C-alpha positions in Angstrom: -37.2 -68.2 8.1 -34.1 -66.2 8.0 -31.7 -65.4 11.0 -29.0 -62.8 11.3 -26.4 -62.5 14.1 -24.7 -59.2 15.0 -22.0 -58.9 17.8 -21.4 -55.2 18.8 -19.1 -55.1 21.7 -20.5 -57.4 24.5 -23.9 -57.3 22.9 -25.1 -60.2 20.5 -28.4 -59.3 18.6 -30.0 -62.5 17.0 -32.6 -61.2 14.4 -35.3 -63.7 13.1 -37.7 -63.1 10.2 -40.7 -65.3 9.1 -42.4 -68.0 10.9 -40.6 -70.2 13.7 -42.7 -73.3 13.7 -42.4 -77.0 13.8 -40.7 -77.0 10.2 -38.3 -74.1 10.9 -37.6 -74.7 14.5 -34.8 -77.2 13.7 -33.2 -74.5 11.6 -33.7 -71.9 14.4 -32.0 -74.3 16.9 -28.9 -74.7 14.5 -28.6 -71.0 14.0 -28.3 -70.4 17.8 -27.0 -73.5 19.0 -23.2 -72.0 19.1 -23.2 -68.6 20.0 -20.3 -66.0 20.8 -19.5 -65.3 24.4 -21.6 -62.1 24.8 -22.9 -60.4 28.1 -26.0 -59.3 26.5 -28.2 -61.2 24.1 -31.1 -59.7 22.3 -33.6 -61.8 20.2 -35.2 -59.4 17.8 -38.6 -60.9 16.6 -39.9 -57.7 14.8 -40.1 -59.7 11.7 -41.5 -62.9 12.9 -45.2 -63.3 11.9 -46.0 -66.7 13.8 -44.5 -68.8 16.5 -45.5 -72.2 17.5 -44.8 -74.2 20.5 -41.7 -75.8 18.8 -40.5 -72.3 18.3 -41.3 -71.4 22.1 -39.4 -74.3 23.1 -36.2 -73.2 21.3 -36.5 -69.5 22.9 -36.9 -71.0 26.2 -33.8 -73.2 25.8 -31.9 -70.2 24.4 -32.9 -68.3 27.6 -31.7 -70.8 29.9 -28.4 -71.5 28.1 -27.8 -67.6 28.2 -28.9 -67.0 31.5 -26.8 -70.0 33.2 -23.7 -68.5 31.6 -24.4 -65.2 33.5 -25.5 -63.2 30.8 -28.6 -61.0 30.0 -31.3 -62.1 27.8 -34.2 -60.0 26.2 -36.8 -60.5 23.5 -37.5 -57.2 21.6 -39.8 -56.0 18.9 -42.3 -58.5 19.3 -45.5 -58.2 17.1 -48.8 -58.5 18.8 -49.8 -61.9 17.6 -46.4 -63.5 18.8 -46.8 -61.4 22.3 -50.2 -63.1 22.6 -48.6 -66.5 22.4 -45.8 -65.4 25.1 -48.6 -64.0 27.4 -50.8 -67.0 26.9 -48.0 -69.2 28.0 -46.8 -67.0 30.6 -43.2 -66.8 29.4 -43.8 -63.1 29.5 -43.3 -63.4 33.3 -40.0 -65.5 33.2 -38.4 -63.8 30.0 -37.9 -59.8 29.5 -40.1 -59.3 26.5 -40.7 -55.6 24.9 -42.7 -54.8 22.0 -40.1 -51.8 21.2 
């Protein structure tokens, strides 16, 4: 799994690639634990092929941290297999998730 962070004005884009699973979720957590202050945070999952429950927990924790600070959070470019997981768990009703 690879993660890059790009700050453009008040928008932070976090781009992940690979699998976010039990083995990589701790690395994902470490990469997103300390974020710059941003009013908008976008998690780009366009290159994520698989997500496990451990990965979902990290995304939900990130969502909570960001929104508690009053910032906006969205997940973008979600592939169909990963979107199926968000839909099955109901997270698509809580978190703004887009496939584009």
